[in-house]
N, C-alpha and C positions, 0 to 999 in steps of 0.2 A: 376223842376226837380224831377224825380222819387228818393223816397229814400228807398222804400220797396216794393217789390213785390213777394208774396208767400202764400202758404196756412197757415192759421192762427188757430191754434187749442185751443179751448176754454176748459177750464177745468170748468165742471159744478158746480151747487150747489145743494142743496137738498140731501145730503148723498147719500144713496143707489139708490135713484131715479135717480140720475145724471140728474138732469134737466138743460138744456141749455149746454148740453154737445155735442159738433161738431166741425166742421170745416167750414171755408168758404175762399173765395179768398179776399186777403186783398192787395189794392194798396194804397200807400200813397206818396202825391206828396207836395213838399213844393216850394210854387210860389215865395217865397222870395229869393230863391237859383236859379241861373243861370246866363242869360245874363246881369242882372244888368237892363235892358231895361223895360220901361212899367210902368204901375200902382202899386202903393202900394195896397196890399190888408188887409182889415179889418181881413178876414180869410185866412190867406196864406196856410194854410195846407189843404189839399183836402183828404179825407179818402174815398176810393170806396171799398165797400164790395158786394160780390155777392153769390150766391149759388154754392155749387159744388154737384156733383151727390152723392157721397157716404158719404155725412156729417152726416145725421140722425138729421138734424134740419133745419130749415129756417131762413136766416136772419132776415127776418120779424119779426119773433116770439121771436127772441133773442137780436133785436136791441140794447137794453138797456145795456145788459150784454156785448155786443161785445164793444159798444163804452167805458163802463166804464173799461173794460180790455185792449183796445187798448191805451187810454190815460194813463193808468197806467205803462204797458210794455213799450211804447215809451217815457215817460216822458213828454208828451203834456199836454199844457194848453187848456182844453176843448172849452174856449170862442175863440180861434184862429183857430178852426177847423169847415170845413163844411162838414158834414156826408152825404154820398149818397149811396142809394142801386141801384144796377145796375142789370137789368134783360134783357140778350139777347133776341133777336128775337127766335121765336119758331114757328114750324108749327106742325100741327096735322091733322088728317084727314085719309082716306083711301089712298089717294094719295098725302098727305100732302099740300092739297089745301086751308086749312085754315092757316092763319098767326096772330100771337099775335106779334105787333111789339115791338121793344126793348123800353126799359124805366129807366129813371133816375128819382129818387125820393130823393130830400134832406129831411133830418130829423133834426128838431130841439128838443133838450132836455130840460127839468129843471134839472139843476144840485143841488144835496144837497150833500154838502161836495165833495167827490169825486165819487159819483154815478150819473149815468145818469139815469133819470126818465120821465116818462110821454112822450113817443115819439110824435110827430107832424109831419105828413108826408105832403110833399107840392110839387106840381109839380114844377121841375127845368126848368126855363124858360130861352131864350135869353138875352143877351149874354153869360151868364154863362153856359147854357147847351152846347152850342158850344165848349167852351173852355174845359169842362171837357169831352166832347165825343172826343176832339182831344189828350187829355191827356190820356184817357183810351185806345184809338186806337192806338196811336204812338208806333211803334216798339221800344223795348228798347235796 
């Protein structure tokens, strides 16, 4: 079940430098809510973040900060969340003949107190990839 789908604004850190200040697309799904059928999930919360054009930051460069702020703002246990970065398919070239396919990447963090550190990226594979794609593409 979708519990949040909106632009998420990050207040940066670093004083006047405003490091990690920007916005991203944030979708949060709770697999424990809904029909009540299916498997129980160790990580029932799925957080999908993606870049937006006028952000001023990339989600990859701020993934730890985003994860930290999302868990604080939504009061979620980070050990129950599967964090995902989503990159839609893009075309480039004179006639848009070159295509970079869409990509979903899972991110695992080391948590120290309430802060996400040391992001480790891994390719999202089946069957979780299909589940996440279906959630992300489902009209809400």
